[in-house]
Every structure is written in C-alpha cells, then in structure tokens.
Z-matrix of the N, CA and C atoms (Angstrom, degrees):
N
C 1 1.478
C 2 1.537 1 107.74
N 3 1.298 2 108.11 1 146.07
C 4 1.511 3 119.34 2 176.43
C 5 1.464 4 106.62 3 -100.96
N 6 1.339 5 115.17 4 155.82
C 7 1.566 6 117.24 5 178.46
C 8 1.570 7 104.70 6 -127.37
N 9 1.297 8 109.56 7 150.17
C 10 1.473 9 117.71 8 174.15
C 11 1.568 10 107.20 9 -70.48
N 12 1.308 11 118.59 10 139.76
C 13 1.427 12 119.07 11 179.48
C 14 1.521 13 111.86 12 -76.47
N 15 1.340 14 118.22 13 -20.74
C 16 1.414 15 122.12 14 -176.66
C 17 1.523 16 112.87 15 -86.56
N 18 1.430 17 117.57 16 -58.19
C 19 1.376 18 123.60 17 -179.22
C 20 1.520 19 116.97 18 -98.18
N 21 1.335 20 117.16 19 -9.55
C 22 1.426 21 123.65 20 -174.60
C 23 1.479 22 111.69 21 64.69
N 24 1.320 23 121.94 22 25.42
C 25 1.461 24 125.13 23 175.68
C 26 1.469 25 108.85 24 -73.55
N 27 1.282 26 116.71 25 147.88
C 28 1.452 27 123.62 26 179.49
C 29 1.591 28 110.72 27 -75.31
N 30 1.303 29 114.37 28 133.77
C 31 1.465 30 118.23 29 174.27
C 32 1.546 31 108.25 30 -122.50
N 33 1.259 32 115.02 31 145.79
C 34 1.465 33 121.14 32 -176.75
C 35 1.499 34 108.04 33 -68.08
N 36 1.281 35 120.16 34 147.79
C 37 1.465 36 123.29 35 173.19
C 38 1.590 37 114.56 36 -57.33
N 39 1.312 38 110.43 37 -27.70
C 40 1.506 39 121.89 38 -178.54
C 41 1.522 40 111.48 39 -91.23
N 42 1.304 41 119.83 40 3.97
C 43 1.441 42 125.09 41 176.03
C 44 1.498 43 108.52 42 -79.09
N 45 1.315 44 114.94 43 116.32
C 46 1.536 45 119.50 44 -179.60
C 47 1.528 46 114.32 45 -114.20
N 48 1.340 47 115.73 46 13.42
C 49 1.455 48 120.98 47 -176.23
C 50 1.649 49 107.08 48 -77.95
N 51 1.303 50 113.79 49 172.06
C 52 1.439 51 119.96 50 -176.71
C 53 1.485 52 110.54 51 -104.51
N 54 1.323 53 117.59 52 -11.11
C 55 1.525 54 117.64 53 179.04
C 56 1.506 55 109.40 54 -120.35
N 57 1.344 56 113.05 55 144.87
C 58 1.435 57 119.18 56 -179.30
C 59 1.513 58 110.46 57 -71.29
N 60 1.355 59 116.30 58 136.75
C 61 1.495 60 120.43 59 -175.41
C 62 1.501 61 110.04 60 -71.52
N 63 1.362 62 120.48 61 -20.80
C 64 1.466 63 121.24 62 -176.93
C 65 1.531 64 112.88 63 -91.74
N 66 1.371 65 118.60 64 -47.31
C 67 1.403 66 120.77 65 -176.78
C 68 1.482 67 115.96 66 -111.65
N 69 1.293 68 119.42 67 -15.29
C 70 1.422 69 122.82 68 174.47
C 71 1.549 70 110.40 69 87.75
N 72 1.327 71 118.18 70 10.40
C 73 1.439 72 121.40 71 -179.56
C 74 1.547 73 112.11 72 -66.57
N 75 1.299 74 123.13 73 140.52
C 76 1.457 75 125.92 74 179.51
C 77 1.499 76 102.95 75 -78.51
N 78 1.321 77 118.02 76 112.16
C 79 1.405 78 125.07 77 -176.86
C 80 1.478 79 115.74 78 -73.39
N 81 1.421 80 112.97 79 -24.16
C 82 1.457 81 118.47 80 179.94
C 83 1.493 82 111.75 81 -77.03
N 84 1.326 83 119.50 82 -32.71
C 85 1.458 84 121.00 83 -170.54
C 86 1.620 85 107.40 84 -113.22
N 87 1.227 86 120.75 85 7.05
C 88 1.470 87 120.75 86 -179.62
C 89 1.510 88 109.34 87 -69.66
N 90 1.341 89 117.93 88 124.20
C 91 1.459 90 122.86 89 -178.25
C 92 1.617 91 110.94 90 61.76
N 93 1.314 92 113.47 91 36.69
C 94 1.469 93 122.31 92 -176.72
C 95 1.563 94 106.75 93 -67.22
N 96 1.272 95 119.03 94 -40.32
C 97 1.516 96 118.76 95 -178.59
C 98 1.467 97 115.74 96 -66.91
N 99 1.290 98 116.63 97 -37.87
C 100 1.477 99 122.39 98 175.03
C 101 1.474 100 112.90 99 -66.29
N 102 1.374 101 122.63 100 -40.57
C 103 1.400 102 127.77 101 173.32
C 104 1.532 103 111.90 102 -66.54
N 105 1.232 104 118.16 103 -35.29
C 106 1.469 105 121.60 104 178.54
C 107 1.496 106 108.82 105 -70.47
N 108 1.233 107 118.31 106 -40.45
C 109 1.533 108 123.89 107 176.12
C 110 1.550 109 108.67 108 -63.94
N 111 1.249 110 123.55 109 -40.64
C 112 1.455 111 127.65 110 -176.77
C 113 1.507 112 103.79 111 -66.50
N 114 1.363 113 118.15 112 -47.52
C 115 1.551 114 120.82 113 -176.87
C 116 1.538 115 106.48 114 -66.11
N 117 1.299 116 124.72 115 -30.97
C 118 1.481 117 121.94 116 179.06
C 119 1.513 118 109.76 117 -69.12
N 120 1.420 119 115.71 118 -40.69
C 121 1.426 120 120.44 119 -177.39
C 122 1.588 121 108.22 120 -67.93
N 123 1.318 122 117.24 121 -32.72
C 124 1.489 123 120.48 122 -179.75
C 125 1.563 124 109.60 123 -71.55
N 126 1.281 125 113.85 124 -42.12
C 127 1.423 126 122.02 125 179.96
C 128 1.638 127 109.11 126 -65.09
N 129 1.294 128 117.68 127 -40.44
C 130 1.461 129 119.12 128 178.74
C 131 1.562 130 110.18 129 -67.42
N 132 1.258 131 117.50 130 -39.45
C 133 1.543 132 120.57 131 175.07
C 134 1.467 133 111.38 132 -64.91
N 135 1.300 134 120.44 133 -39.14
C 136 1.432 135 117.81 134 177.28
C 137 1.555 136 114.92 135 -72.54
N 138 1.310 137 112.47 136 -29.37
C 139 1.434 138 115.53 137 176.11
C 140 1.569 139 111.46 138 -67.87
N 141 1.348 140 114.11 139 -37.09
C 142 1.479 141 113.64 140 176.16
C 143 1.463 142 113.49 141 -66.96
N 144 1.295 143 117.72 142 -32.90
C 145 1.485 144 125.14 143 178.88
C 146 1.565 145 107.94 144 -60.96
N 147 1.347 146 112.36 145 -48.79
C 148 1.501 147 120.01 146 -178.34
C 149 1.609 148 108.92 147 -63.44
N 150 1.211 149 113.62 148 -47.15
C 151 1.508 150 118.99 149 178.52
C 152 1.526 151 110.53 150 -52.49
N 153 1.318 152 115.03 151 -49.12
C 154 1.524 153 123.07 152 -177.51
C 155 1.454 154 108.89 153 -58.80
N 156 1.334 155 117.85 154 -48.94
C 157 1.524 156 121.61 155 178.53
C 158 1.533 157 111.15 156 -62.67
N 159 1.291 158 115.71 157 -46.42
C 160 1.483 159 117.55 158 -178.13
C 161 1.554 160 111.64 159 -65.62
N 162 1.294 161 117.81 160 -35.21
C 163 1.428 162 120.61 161 175.98
C 164 1.490 163 114.55 162 -66.64
N 165 1.265 164 121.43 163 -16.93
C 166 1.468 165 128.47 164 176.62
C 167 1.455 166 110.62 165 -77.49
N 168 1.321 167 116.32 166 -22.86
C 169 1.505 168 119.70 167 -179.05
C 170 1.467 169 111.98 168 -78.04
N 171 1.232 170 123.00 169 128.32
C 172 1.454 171 120.68 170 -174.93
C 173 1.507 172 116.57 171 -71.54
N 174 1.354 173 117.96 172 -22.82
C 175 1.472 174 119.48 173 -179.51
C 176 1.511 175 111.01 174 -91.14
N 177 1.341 176 118.44 175 -4.64
C 178 1.414 177 125.33 176 -179.77
C 179 1.576 178 117.35 177 -97.29
N 180 1.388 179 114.38 178 -25.15
C 181 1.439 180 120.41 179 -171.91
C 182 1.523 181 107.96 180 -58.82
N 183 1.355 182 114.38 181 128.63
C 184 1.466 183 123.37 182 177.43
C 185 1.540 184 108.33 183 -80.61
N 186 1.288 185 117.67 184 133.86
C 187 1.449 186 122.71 185 176.47
C 188 1.533 187 109.07 186 -79.58
N 189 1.309 188 115.16 187 125.50
C 190 1.458 189 117.93 188 -179.71
C 191 1.543 190 110.06 189 -117.63
C-alpha cells in the first residue's frame, strides 16, 4: 500500500493518478523543492568524486 505524503491516506498500488483521492494533493509535485535540493546535493557530491578521480590521472591534470 502506498500512502499520501500529505494526509497519510491509503492509496491502492494500482492507483496511477496524480492527485490524492482523499485530500486532492498533487502527489507528483508534493515537496518538489526539497527533493530537487536533495538531488542537487547528490549531484555535487558525485561531481566531487569524479573530479578527484580525474585529478589522479597524469594526463588529465589541469595546469594552474
């Protein structure tokens, strides 16, 4: 069973709608800003890892 993030109402696993039946909250965009910020933080962390790996390669090091 899935639950609505706003009202915690139960939703069927076969419910593919975008709005909660109980409270009308848009399930697709509820807390969209927070999820977007989390994705940005993950992307920044992954970029740092890639930069560290690339800087270890002798032919990739940028001259500063």
